[in-house]
C-alpha positions as CSV (number, residue, x, y, z in Angstrom):
1,X,135.6,-122.6,43.9
2,X,132.6,-125.2,43.7
3,X,130.8,-126.5,40.6
4,X,128.0,-124.1,40.8
5,X,130.5,-121.1,41.1
6,X,132.3,-122.2,37.9
7,X,129.4,-122.6,36.2
8,X,128.3,-118.6,37.3
9,X,131.7,-117.7,36.3
10,X,131.3,-119.5,32.9
11,X,128.0,-118.0,32.2
12,X,129.5,-114.8,33.1
13,X,132.4,-115.2,30.7
14,X,129.5,-116.0,27.9
15,X,128.0,-112.7,28.3
16,X,131.4,-110.8,28.2
17,X,131.7,-110.0,31.6
18,X,134.7,-111.7,33.1
19,X,136.5,-113.8,30.5
20,X,137.2,-113.0,26.8
21,X,138.1,-116.3,25.5
22,X,137.1,-120.2,26.0
23,X,140.9,-120.9,26.5
24,X,141.0,-118.6,29.4
25,X,137.9,-119.8,31.0
26,X,139.4,-123.4,30.9
27,X,142.5,-122.2,32.5
28,X,140.6,-120.6,35.4
29,X,138.6,-123.9,35.7
30,X,141.9,-126.1,35.7
31,X,143.3,-124.0,38.3
32,X,140.5,-124.2,40.7
33,X,140.3,-127.9,41.1
34,X,142.7,-130.8,41.2
35,X,143.1,-132.9,38.0
36,X,143.8,-136.7,37.4
37,X,147.6,-136.0,36.4
38,X,151.0,-136.2,37.2
39,X,154.1,-135.7,35.2
40,X,153.9,-137.4,32.3
41,X,150.6,-139.1,32.9
42,X,146.9,-138.3,32.7
43,X,145.3,-135.0,31.5
44,X,142.8,-132.3,32.8
45,X,139.2,-133.0,33.4
46,X,136.8,-130.5,32.1
47,X,134.0,-131.8,33.7
48,X,131.3,-132.5,34.7
49,X,132.3,-133.4,37.9
50,X,132.1,-133.6,41.6
51,X,135.0,-131.2,42.7
52,X,134.3,-131.3,46.4
53,X,134.6,-135.1,46.3
54,X,137.7,-135.3,44.0
55,X,139.3,-132.7,46.8
56,X,138.3,-135.5,49.1
57,X,139.8,-138.4,47.2
58,X,142.9,-137.1,46.2
59,X,144.4,-140.6,46.3
60,X,142.1,-141.9,44.0
61,X,142.0,-138.9,41.5
62,X,145.7,-139.1,41.4
63,X,146.6,-142.4,42.7
64,X,150.3,-143.0,43.8
65,X,152.4,-144.3,41.3
66,X,153.0,-147.8,43.6
67,X,149.0,-148.3,43.2
68,X,148.5,-151.3,40.6
69,X,145.8,-153.9,39.9
70,X,142.1,-154.1,40.6
71,X,141.3,-154.2,44.1
72,X,138.0,-153.6,45.1
73,X,136.4,-150.6,46.7
74,X,137.9,-150.6,50.4
75,X,136.1,-147.4,51.8
76,X,132.2,-146.0,52.3
77,X,131.2,-143.3,54.0
78,X,128.0,-143.0,56.5
79,X,127.3,-139.7,54.9
80,X,126.3,-141.9,51.6
81,X,124.3,-144.3,53.8
82,X,120.6,-143.9,53.8
83,X,119.5,-141.9,57.0
84,X,116.1,-143.5,59.0
85,X,114.6,-140.9,61.1
86,X,112.3,-142.1,63.9
87,X,110.7,-140.1,66.8
88,X,113.5,-140.7,69.3
89,X,116.4,-140.3,67.0
90,X,117.8,-141.8,64.0
91,X,120.1,-144.6,62.7
92,X,122.0,-145.5,59.5
93,X,124.3,-148.2,58.4
94,X,127.2,-149.9,56.6
95,X,126.9,-153.2,55.8
96,X,127.8,-155.7,52.9
97,X,125.1,-154.0,50.7
98,X,126.8,-150.6,50.9
99,X,130.4,-152.0,50.9
100,X,130.5,-155.2,49.2
101,X,133.7,-156.4,50.5
102,X,133.1,-156.4,54.0
103,X,131.6,-160.0,54.2
104,X,132.5,-160.4,58.1
105,X,131.3,-157.4,59.7
106,X,128.8,-154.4,59.7
107,X,128.1,-151.4,61.6
108,X,125.4,-149.1,62.6
109,X,125.8,-145.4,63.4
110,X,122.9,-144.5,66.0
111,X,121.7,-141.2,67.4
112,X,119.2,-141.1,70.7
113,X,117.5,-137.9,71.8
114,X,117.4,-137.1,75.2
115,X,114.9,-139.8,76.8
116,X,115.1,-141.8,73.2
117,X,114.7,-145.5,73.8
118,X,116.1,-148.0,71.3
119,X,113.4,-150.9,71.7
120,X,113.9,-153.7,74.0
121,X,115.5,-156.4,71.2
122,X,118.2,-159.0,70.6
123,X,119.9,-160.0,67.6
124,X,121.4,-163.1,65.9
125,X,124.7,-161.4,65.5
126,X,126.9,-160.1,68.5
127,X,126.7,-156.4,68.9
128,X,130.0,-154.4,69.8
129,X,129.5,-150.6,70.6
130,X,131.7,-147.6,71.0
131,X,130.1,-144.4,72.6
132,X,130.8,-141.5,70.5
133,X,128.8,-138.4,72.3
134,X,126.7,-137.8,75.7
135,X,125.5,-140.7,77.9
136,X,123.2,-143.6,77.6
137,X,121.7,-146.2,80.1
138,X,121.7,-149.7,78.7
139,X,120.2,-152.7,80.0
140,X,120.6,-156.5,79.8
141,X,119.6,-160.1,80.8
142,X,122.1,-162.8,80.3
143,X,121.0,-166.6,79.7
144,X,121.1,-167.5,83.5
145,X,118.4,-164.7,84.3
146,X,120.9,-162.2,85.9
147,X,120.4,-158.5,84.7
148,X,122.5,-155.9,83.8
149,X,121.9,-152.1,84.0
150,X,124.8,-149.4,83.6
151,X,125.4,-145.8,82.3
152,X,127.9,-145.3,79.7
153,X,129.6,-142.1,78.5
154,X,131.6,-140.9,75.4
155,X,134.9,-143.4,75.2
156,X,133.1,-146.0,76.6
157,X,132.3,-149.9,75.0
158,X,129.8,-152.4,75.7
159,X,129.3,-155.9,74.0
160,X,126.0,-157.9,73.9
161,X,126.8,-161.6,72.9
162,X,124.6,-163.1,70.1
163,X,120.9,-163.6,71.6
164,X,121.4,-161.5,74.6
165,X,118.4,-159.3,74.9
166,X,119.0,-155.5,75.8
167,X,117.9,-152.2,75.4
168,X,119.5,-148.5,75.3
169,X,118.0,-145.0,76.0
170,X,119.8,-141.6,75.7
171,X,120.1,-139.7,78.9
172,X,120.2,-135.7,79.6
173,X,121.0,-133.2,78.6
174,X,121.5,-134.3,75.0
175,X,121.4,-137.7,74.6
176,X,124.0,-139.9,72.8
177,X,125.5,-141.2,69.6
178,X,127.5,-144.5,69.5
179,X,128.8,-146.9,66.7
180,X,127.9,-150.5,66.5
181,X,129.6,-153.3,65.1
182,X,128.2,-156.6,64.3
183,X,130.0,-159.8,63.7
184,X,127.9,-160.5,60.3
185,X,128.4,-158.4,57.1
186,X,124.8,-159.1,56.0
187,X,123.3,-157.6,59.3
188,X,120.4,-155.4,58.9
189,X,119.6,-153.2,61.9
190,X,115.9,-153.1,60.6
191,X,115.8,-156.8,61.0
192,X,116.0,-157.7,64.3
193,X,113.8,-159.3,67.2
194,X,112.0,-156.4,69.0
195,X,109.3,-156.8,71.8
196,X,106.6,-154.7,70.6
197,X,106.8,-156.6,67.1
198,X,106.5,-160.0,69.1
199,X,103.5,-159.0,71.2
200,X,101.7,-157.4,68.1
201,X,102.1,-161.2,66.6
202,X,100.9,-163.2,69.2
203,X,97.7,-164.0,69.8
204,X,96.0,-162.2,73.1
205,X,95.1,-165.6,74.6
206,X,98.6,-166.9,74.1
207,X,100.2,-163.7,76.1
208,X,97.5,-164.3,78.7
209,X,98.3,-167.7,79.3
210,X,102.1,-167.2,79.3
211,X,101.9,-164.0,81.7
212,X,98.9,-165.7,83.9
213,X,96.5,-162.7,83.5
214,X,93.3,-162.0,81.3
215,X,94.0,-162.0,77.4
216,X,91.9,-158.5,77.3
217,X,94.9,-157.0,79.0
218,X,96.8,-157.0,75.9
219,X,94.2,-155.0,73.4
220,X,95.7,-151.6,73.8
221,X,99.8,-152.3,73.2
222,X,101.2,-150.5,70.7
223,X,102.1,-151.0,67.2
224,X,105.1,-152.2,66.4
225,X,105.9,-149.2,64.0
226,X,105.3,-146.9,67.0
227,X,108.5,-148.3,68.6
228,X,112.0,-148.9,67.5
229,X,113.4,-145.8,68.4
230,X,110.9,-143.6,70.3
231,X,110.6,-141.1,73.1
232,X,110.3,-141.9,76.6
233,X,110.7,-140.4,79.9
234,X,114.2,-140.0,81.3
235,X,114.8,-142.6,84.1
236,X,116.1,-141.8,87.5
237,X,119.3,-142.1,88.9
238,X,121.2,-145.5,88.0
239,X,120.5,-146.8,91.5
240,X,116.7,-146.2,91.0
241,X,117.0,-149.1,88.1
242,X,118.3,-151.8,90.1
243,X,116.0,-154.9,90.1
244,X,114.8,-155.5,93.4
245,X,115.1,-159.4,94.1
246,X,117.5,-159.9,91.0
247,X,120.9,-161.1,90.8
248,X,123.4,-158.9,88.8
249,X,125.2,-160.6,86.0
250,X,128.9,-161.7,87.1
251,X,130.6,-160.4,83.8
252,X,129.7,-156.8,82.8
253,X,128.6,-155.7,79.4
254,X,130.2,-152.7,79.7
255,X,133.9,-151.4,79.8
256,X,135.6,-148.3,80.2
257,X,138.1,-148.1,77.6
258,X,139.5,-144.6,78.2
259,X,140.5,-145.5,81.8
260,X,142.8,-148.1,80.2
261,X,146.3,-147.3,80.3
262,X,147.3,-147.0,76.5
263,X,150.3,-148.1,74.4
264,X,152.1,-144.8,74.0
265,X,154.9,-143.9,71.4
266,X,156.2,-140.4,70.6
267,X,153.6,-139.8,67.7
268,X,150.1,-141.4,69.0
269,X,148.5,-144.2,71.3
270,X,146.5,-147.4,71.0
271,X,144.1,-149.0,73.4
272,X,142.9,-152.6,72.9
273,X,139.5,-154.0,73.8
274,X,139.2,-157.8,73.4
275,X,138.5,-160.9,75.4
276,X,141.8,-160.5,77.6
277,X,140.8,-157.1,79.2
278,X,136.7,-157.3,78.7
279,X,135.8,-161.0,79.4
280,X,132.5,-161.0,78.1
281,X,133.5,-159.8,74.5
282,X,134.4,-163.1,72.9
283,X,133.9,-162.4,69.1
284,X,134.8,-158.5,68.4
285,X,138.3,-157.5,69.0
286,X,139.1,-153.7,68.8
287,X,141.8,-150.9,69.2
288,X,141.3,-147.4,69.6
289,X,144.1,-145.8,67.8
290,X,145.1,-142.0,67.9
291,X,147.9,-140.4,65.4
292,X,149.2,-137.2,65.8
293,X,149.6,-134.8,62.9
294,X,152.3,-136.3,60.2
295,X,152.3,-139.8,62.3
296,X,151.7,-142.9,60.8
297,X,149.9,-146.2,62.0
298,X,152.8,-148.4,60.7
299,X,153.1,-151.0,57.9
300,X,151.4,-153.9,59.6
301,X,148.4,-156.9,59.1
302,X,146.5,-158.8,60.9
303,X,146.5,-162.6,60.6
304,X,142.9,-163.3,62.5
305,X,140.2,-161.8,60.3
306,X,139.4,-158.6,58.2
307,X,139.5,-155.3,59.5
308,X,136.6,-153.0,59.8
309,X,137.7,-149.5,60.7
310,X,136.1,-146.3,61.2
311,X,137.1,-143.0,61.5
312,X,136.2,-140.9,64.4
313,X,137.8,-137.7,64.0
314,X,140.6,-136.1,61.6
315,X,141.6,-137.3,58.0
316,X,144.0,-140.1,56.4
317,X,145.6,-141.9,53.8
318,X,145.1,-145.7,53.8
319,X,147.3,-147.9,51.7
320,X,146.6,-151.6,51.3
321,X,148.6,-154.1,49.8
322,X,147.1,-157.3,48.5
323,X,150.0,-159.2,47.5
324,X,150.7,-160.4,43.7
325,X,151.6,-156.5,42.9
326,X,148.4,-155.2,43.9
327,X,147.9,-152.2,46.1
328,X,145.4,-149.3,46.3
329,X,145.3,-146.1,48.1
330,X,142.1,-144.5,49.7
331,X,141.5,-141.1,51.6
332,X,139.6,-141.2,54.8
333,X,137.7,-138.6,56.8
334,X,135.7,-138.5,60.0
335,X,132.4,-140.9,59.4
336,X,134.2,-142.9,56.8
337,X,134.6,-146.7,57.1
338,X,137.3,-148.5,55.6
339,X,137.6,-152.4,54.9
340,X,141.0,-154.5,54.8
341,X,140.6,-158.0,54.0
342,X,142.4,-160.5,56.3
343,X,146.4,-160.6,56.1
344,X,146.7,-157.6,53.8
345,X,149.2,-155.3,54.4
346,X,148.2,-151.6,54.9
347,X,149.1,-148.5,56.8
348,X,147.1,-145.2,57.7
349,X,148.6,-142.1,57.8
350,X,147.5,-138.8,59.6
351,X,147.3,-136.2,56.3
352,X,145.4,-133.6,58.3
353,X,146.4,-130.9,60.8
354,X,144.9,-132.5,64.1
355,X,145.1,-135.7,65.6
356,X,143.6,-138.8,63.9
357,X,141.5,-141.0,65.7
358,X,139.8,-144.5,64.7
359,X,138.8,-148.0,65.8
360,X,139.7,-151.0,64.1
361,X,137.5,-153.9,64.6
362,X,137.7,-157.9,64.2
363,X,135.6,-160.5,64.1
364,X,138.0,-162.2,66.6
365,X,138.0,-163.0,70.5
366,X,141.6,-161.4,70.7
367,X,143.5,-158.3,68.9
368,X,146.7,-159.5,66.9
369,X,149.0,-157.3,64.4
370,X,152.2,-158.2,62.6
371,X,154.7,-155.4,62.1
372,X,156.8,-154.8,58.9
373,X,159.7,-153.1,60.8
374,X,159.7,-155.5,63.8
375,X,159.7,-158.8,61.4
376,X,163.2,-157.2,59.6
377,X,164.6,-156.3,63.0
378,X,164.2,-159.5,64.0
379,X,165.3,-161.6,61.0
380,X,169.2,-161.9,60.6
381,X,170.3,-158.7,58.6
382,X,172.2,-160.2,56.0
383,X,169.1,-162.4,54.9
384,X,167.1,-158.9,54.9
385,X,169.8,-157.1,53.3
386,X,169.9,-159.9,50.2
387,X,166.2,-159.3,49.8
388,X,166.1,-155.5,49.5
389,X,169.6,-154.5,49.1
390,X,169.0,-151.4,52.2
391,X,171.1,-148.8,53.1
392,X,173.1,-149.4,56.0
393,X,171.1,-146.5,57.8
394,X,167.9,-148.4,57.3
395,X,169.0,-151.3,58.5
396,X,170.2,-149.6,62.0
397,X,167.1,-147.6,62.2
398,X,164.9,-150.8,62.4
399,X,162.8,-151.5,65.9
400,X,163.1,-154.6,67.7
401,X,159.7,-153.5,69.9
402,X,156.6,-152.8,68.1
403,X,155.7,-149.3,68.0
404,X,152.1,-149.2,66.2
405,X,152.3,-145.5,65.7
406,X,155.4,-144.0,64.4
407,X,156.5,-140.2,63.0
408,X,157.2,-139.8,59.5
């Protein structure tokens, strides 16, 4: 029962329609929504409250008894981000302004309609992207003047290093949606270097000298506000956009992540994208993880950077251990961002009935993690037992080979 429905029910009660006493009304309300209490702790919340959000964040409303300390918020939803609507699609972002702890990485979620173009531009930050839906044509040029053009589909990734100029266009039949990850927490998608903006802020006589034509030919270039994300005719086949007389890049800016043979376990998969398998990608390591219902992305940590994760599908419980007795638990759903500062121990548990798919990204040229289970298995057993006084069954179950996704 949502909040408005409860209000209507209570109004009917006051009129003598449904309930006869305020005590009965409060009982009905308490039964309808989760309450911030566990045995011997907490109490009911009569409201006002957002019951929908409370249900979504059960581990914030009723934290596990193991949570402790004052860790900052490590979760933010793209659904709470400002949506910028343009003639060719939309965009929204989660940066340090939205998630204060995210100092090293920012993310942008963008939709291009069929034919919609993300204007020719470049950034100070490097751009890593994962295609969520549909197909797109991407173009770029490297510092040696070699060109790049490719079509990418759901599951593909691309990477444009800092300063590399590029463009993106949604293809038929329904354009595309993708996630962009930038190696700067203060990145702002609205503050990029765009071609129309530069043209409108350069004198026509200078443009004429630069291109070797009369300056008057630039009198009618569009206003920069008319571009950014705008509609354009759909391009022809990929072969039609090959540049005659141009030299293709030596290292591709795109990669087929789903073509990779993943790390498989009984409870899920992991595919890694970093400089070892995608050579042009020198600043953003990533892993695409799938966890089956009931499975767990094992207890682990990363020594090479903060983790900025994005949930593609499903729902999860994310537990983070910060040392010195500090730990917090967060609930994540599709479209949510989670952030784990460097070296903090953590896990993600699939709490839904379907698959959990998410991206782990890092400001690093390579992906690396340390497994708690494997560390214990590769330490002399008597030493481990002296620390934790574990049952022999636990010691015998330790894995000497890492399994990033395990059953629970």
